C-alpha positions in Angstrom: -266.3 -90.9 -23.3 -267.5 -91.5 -26.8 -266.0 -89.4 -29.6 -268.1 -89.2 -32.7 -266.1 -88.8 -35.9 -268.3 -87.7 -38.7 -267.5 -86.8 -42.3 -270.6 -84.6 -42.6 -270.2 -80.9 -42.0 -272.0 -77.7 -42.9 -268.7 -75.8 -43.1 -267.3 -74.9 -46.5 -264.2 -76.8 -47.7 -261.8 -73.9 -47.1 -263.1 -73.5 -43.5 -262.6 -77.2 -42.9 -259.0 -77.0 -44.1 -258.4 -74.0 -41.9 -259.8 -75.7 -38.8 -257.7 -78.8 -39.5 -254.5 -76.7 -40.0 -255.2 -74.7 -36.8 -255.8 -78.0 -34.9 -252.4 -79.3 -35.9 -250.7 -76.0 -35.2 -250.0 -75.2 -38.8 -250.1 -71.7 -40.3 -253.0 -70.4 -42.5 -252.2 -68.0 -45.2 -255.2 -66.2 -46.8 -255.2 -65.9 -50.6 -253.4 -62.7 -51.7 -255.5 -60.1 -53.6 -254.1 -58.1 -56.5 -253.6 -54.4 -56.1 -254.5 -51.9 -58.9 -252.1 -49.0 -59.3 -253.5 -45.6 -60.4 -251.2 -43.1 -62.2 -251.6 -39.4 -62.9 -250.2 -38.6 -66.3 -249.1 -34.9 -66.5 -248.2 -35.3 -70.2 -251.6 -36.1 -71.5 -253.9 -35.0 -68.6 -255.2 -38.5 -67.8 -255.6 -41.0 -65.0 -254.5 -44.5 -65.9 -254.8 -47.8 -64.0 -252.2 -50.5 -64.1 -253.1 -54.1 -63.1 -250.9 -56.6 -61.4 -249.5 -57.7 -64.8 -248.4 -54.2 -65.7 -251.2 -53.6 -68.3 -252.1 -49.9 -68.6 -255.7 -48.8 -69.2 -257.3 -45.3 -69.3 -259.6 -44.3 -66.4 -260.3 -40.6 -66.9 -259.2 -37.8 -69.2 -259.2 -34.0 -69.3 -257.4 -33.7 -66.0 -255.3 -30.6 -66.7 -252.0 -30.5 -65.0 -252.4 -34.0 -63.4 -250.0 -34.4 -60.6 -249.9 -36.5 -57.4 -252.4 -39.2 -56.4 -253.9 -40.4 -53.1 -256.5 -43.1 -52.3 -259.2 -42.1 -49.9 -261.5 -43.9 -47.4 -264.4 -44.0 -49.9 -262.3 -45.8 -52.6 -261.7 -42.8 -54.8 -258.5 -41.5 -56.4 -257.7 -37.9 -55.6 -255.5 -36.1 -58.2 -254.0 -32.6 -58.2 -254.3 -30.0 -61.0 -250.9 -28.3 -60.6 -251.7 -25.5 -63.1 -255.0 -24.3 -61.8 -254.5 -25.2 -58.1 -257.3 -27.8 -57.7 -258.0 -31.2 -56.4 -260.2 -33.6 -58.3 -261.9 -36.7 -56.9 -262.1 -39.6 -59.4 -264.1 -42.8 -59.0 -262.8 -46.1 -60.3 -265.3 -45.9 -63.1 -263.8 -42.6 -64.2 -266.3 -40.0 -62.9 -264.4 -36.7 -62.2 -265.6 -34.1 -59.7 -264.0 -31.0 -58.4 -263.2 -31.5 -54.7 -261.4 -28.3 -53.7 -259.7 -25.1 -55.0 -257.4 -22.5 -53.6 -254.0 -24.2 -53.9 -250.7 -22.6 -55.1 -249.2 -24.9 -57.6 -249.8 -28.0 -55.6 -247.1 -30.8 -55.8 -248.3 -33.6 -53.6 -251.2 -34.7 -51.4 -251.8 -37.2 -48.6 -254.5 -38.3 -46.2 -254.0 -38.6 -42.4 -255.5 -41.5 -40.5 -258.8 -39.5 -39.9 -259.3 -39.1 -43.7 -258.3 -35.4 -43.7 -256.6 -34.3 -46.9 -253.4 -32.3 -46.9 -251.7 -30.7 -49.9 -248.1 -29.5 -50.3 -247.9 -26.2 -52.3 -245.0 -24.6 -54.1 -245.4 -21.4 -52.1 -244.0 -23.2 -49.0 -247.4 -24.0 -47.4 -249.4 -27.1 -46.5 -253.1 -26.6 -47.0 -255.9 -28.8 -45.5 -259.2 -29.9 -46.9 -261.8 -31.4 -44.6 -265.1 -33.1 -45.6 -267.7 -30.6 -46.6 -265.1 -27.9 -47.5 -264.4 -26.9 -51.0 -261.6 -24.5 -50.3 -258.2 -25.2 -48.7 -257.0 -23.5 -45.5 -253.3 -23.0 -44.7 -252.1 -25.0 -41.7 -248.3 -25.0 -42.2 -246.0 -22.2 -43.5 -242.2 -21.7 -43.8 -241.3 -24.6 -46.1 -239.0 -24.3 -49.1 -240.6 -25.5 -52.3 -242.2 -28.7 -50.8 -242.5 -31.5 -53.2 -243.5 -34.6 -51.1 -245.9 -35.1 -48.2 -246.4 -38.2 -46.0 -247.5 -39.2 -42.5 -245.8 -41.7 -40.3 -247.6 -44.4 -38.3 -248.2 -41.9 -35.4 -249.8 -39.4 -37.8 -246.8 -37.1 -37.8 -246.4 -35.1 -41.0 -243.2 -35.2 -43.0 -242.4 -32.9 -46.0 -239.6 -32.9 -48.5 -238.2 -29.4 -49.2 -236.9 -29.4 -52.8 -235.5 -25.9 -52.3 -233.0 -26.6 -49.5 -232.6 -30.4 -49.8 -234.1 -31.2 -46.4 -236.9 -33.2 -44.9 -239.1 -31.3 -42.4 -241.1 -32.9 -39.6 -244.1 -30.8 -38.7 -244.7 -30.2 -35.0 -248.1 -30.5 -33.4 -248.3 -26.7 -33.5 -247.8 -26.7 -37.3 -244.2 -25.6 -37.3 -241.6 -27.2 -39.6 -238.5 -28.6 -37.9 -235.5 -30.0 -39.9 -235.5 -33.8 -39.6 -232.9 -34.7 -42.3 -230.6 -32.8 -44.5 -228.0 -33.4 -47.2 -230.5 -34.7 -49.8 -230.3 -34.0 -53.5 -233.5 -32.6 -54.9 -235.9 -34.5 -52.6 -239.2 -35.1 -54.3 -241.7 -37.7 -53.1 -241.8 -39.5 -49.7 -243.2 -42.9 -48.8 -243.4 -44.9 -45.6 -243.1 -48.7 -45.8 -245.5 -50.9 -43.9 -242.7 -51.3 -41.3 -242.6 -47.5 -40.9 -239.4 -46.8 -42.8 -239.1 -43.6 -44.7 -238.0 -43.6 -48.3 -237.2 -40.5 -50.4 -236.8 -40.0 -54.1 -233.7 -37.9 -54.7 -234.5 -36.5 -58.2 -231.3 -34.5 -58.7 -229.0 -37.5 -58.6 -231.4 -40.3 -59.7 -231.6 -42.3 -56.6 -233.9 -43.4 -53.8 -232.6 -43.1 -50.2 -233.7 -44.4 -46.9 -234.0 -42.1 -43.8 -233.8 -43.6 -40.3 -236.0 -42.5 -37.4 -233.1 -40.3 -36.3 -232.8 -38.6 -39.7 -229.8 -40.5 -41.0 -229.8 -40.7 -44.8 -228.4 -43.8 -46.5 -228.5 -44.8 -50.3 -231.0 -47.5 -51.2 -231.4 -47.6 -55.0 -229.5 -45.8 -57.8 -229.9 -45.3 -61.5 -233.5 -44.3 -61.5 -233.8 -41.4 -63.9 -236.1 -38.7 -62.5 -237.9 -40.6 -59.8 -241.2 -38.7 -59.5 -243.3 -40.8 -57.1 -242.9 -43.7 -54.7 -245.6 -46.1 -53.4 -245.8 -49.4 -51.6 -248.3 -52.1 -52.5 -250.2 -54.2 -49.9 -247.3 -56.7 -49.7 -244.8 -54.0 -48.9 -243.2 -54.0 -52.4 -241.8 -50.6 -53.5 -242.7 -49.0 -56.8 -241.1 -45.9 -58.4 -242.3 -43.7 -61.2 -239.7 -42.7 -63.8 -241.2 -39.6 -65.3 -238.4 -39.3 -67.9 -239.4 -42.3 -70.0 -243.0 -43.0 -68.7 -242.2 -46.2 -66.8 -243.0 -47.8 -63.5 -240.2 -49.7 -61.7 -240.3 -52.3 -59.1 -237.5 -51.9 -56.5 -236.6 -55.0 -54.5 -235.3 -55.1 -50.9 -231.7 -54.9 -52.2 -232.4 -51.7 -54.3 -232.3 -53.4 -57.7 -235.0 -52.2 -60.0 -236.9 -53.8 -62.9 -239.5 -52.4 -65.3 -243.1 -53.1 -64.3 -245.1 -51.0 -66.8 -244.5 -48.8 -69.8 -246.3 -46.3 -72.0 -247.3 -43.6 -69.5 -247.1 -39.9 -70.3 -244.8 -37.9 -68.1 -246.4 -39.5 -64.9 -246.2 -37.5 -61.7 -248.4 -39.3 -59.2 -249.5 -42.8 -58.3 -251.4 -44.6 -55.6 -252.5 -48.2 -54.9 -256.2 -49.1 -54.2 -255.6 -50.9 -50.9 -256.4 -49.8 -47.3 -252.8 -49.2 -46.4 -252.5 -46.5 -49.0 -255.6 -44.7 -47.7 -253.7 -43.7 -44.6 -250.2 -44.8 -45.4 -248.7 -43.9 -42.0 -250.9 -46.4 -40.0 -249.1 -49.6 -40.7 -250.8 -52.8 -39.6 -249.2 -54.6 -36.7 -246.7 -57.3 -37.7 -248.4 -60.7 -37.3 -246.7 -63.1 -34.9 -244.6 -65.9 -36.4 -246.6 -69.0 -37.1 -246.2 -71.7 -34.5 -244.3 -74.9 -35.4 -246.3 -78.0 -36.0 -247.4 -79.5 -32.7 -246.0 -83.0 -33.1 -247.1 -84.0 -29.6 -250.7 -83.2 -30.4 -250.5 -85.0 -33.7 -249.1 -88.1 -32.1 -251.7 -88.0 -29.3 -254.5 -87.5 -31.9 -253.3 -90.5 -33.9 -252.9 -92.6 -30.8 -256.5 -91.8 -29.7 -257.9 -92.6 -33.1 -256.0 -95.9 -33.2 -257.2 -96.8 -29.7 -260.8 -96.1 -30.6 -260.5 -98.0 -33.9 -258.9 -101.0 -32.1 -261.5 -100.8 -29.4 -264.3 -100.9 -31.9 -262.8 -103.9 -33.7 -262.4 -105.8 -30.4 -266.1 -105.0 -29.4 -267.3 -106.4 -32.7 -265.2 -109.6 -32.2 -266.5 -110.1 -28.6 -270.1 -109.4 -29.6 -269.8 -112.0 -32.5 -268.4 -114.6 -30.1 -271.2 -114.0 -27.6 -273.8 -114.4 -30.4 -272.2 -117.8 -31.3 
């Protein structure tokens, strides 16, 4: 069997490299993209964007009572007006439109995996906004000053109750059941890509982790007035410190460092990546890359050497025959 080795190919260079890596059993890592972080500033009624280097730029203004932020399927940022009970939809270019009204001092918002928007209200309710509606309908009652709202990877809703220091899990029938207790002024909630629940304890300046059985353990301390938590597409945790207008990066050991400054009493943030559009639905963990297939490499090199030697010998014999 003849094997034709050719240097000519219609594939782009990166594709050739990827094919070669896969042939030898090596891992391929796609280039990482940079996330943009959007922040709702309650102090000056604006929406800012923060790039991967921590540079802050204005996106939109005149958003009275700006609070909370959520990224939707269409690539817009949705921001609450806590004072007038509204939700605004803002494009990345800064166009602001009124999405829905009828909220009671809304504190936080989140989308489920179907793109339906839910809003936590200070009157102890969760209200829902579906596409085509411009008014919110009540779907959950009986909460105690809810401040944070998030969905897990199974689309189950979790709510932080600032009034009684608990986390509620909402049953399919829309009833709140206590999931975790003993918190200290729980504000925002965030699920990691691995499905772990993190809570900002605003009363004692810390972030805690809550297990799937409701066990609360400290994670990061010394964060003054943590107002919002969010994970980027790499699974890195960010925290808003509303007291001094900073955004902190919190590493896996709970140590924090300043990422961005100069915000005005920020009370909401969201990344522009698909995970944040429906935060509970975490992508499956990729399998570990296989080790280099040394046997295949050796066999390939042996075959190439055999073919090369065979070609040289054929040339020698042909030359002798011609003589």
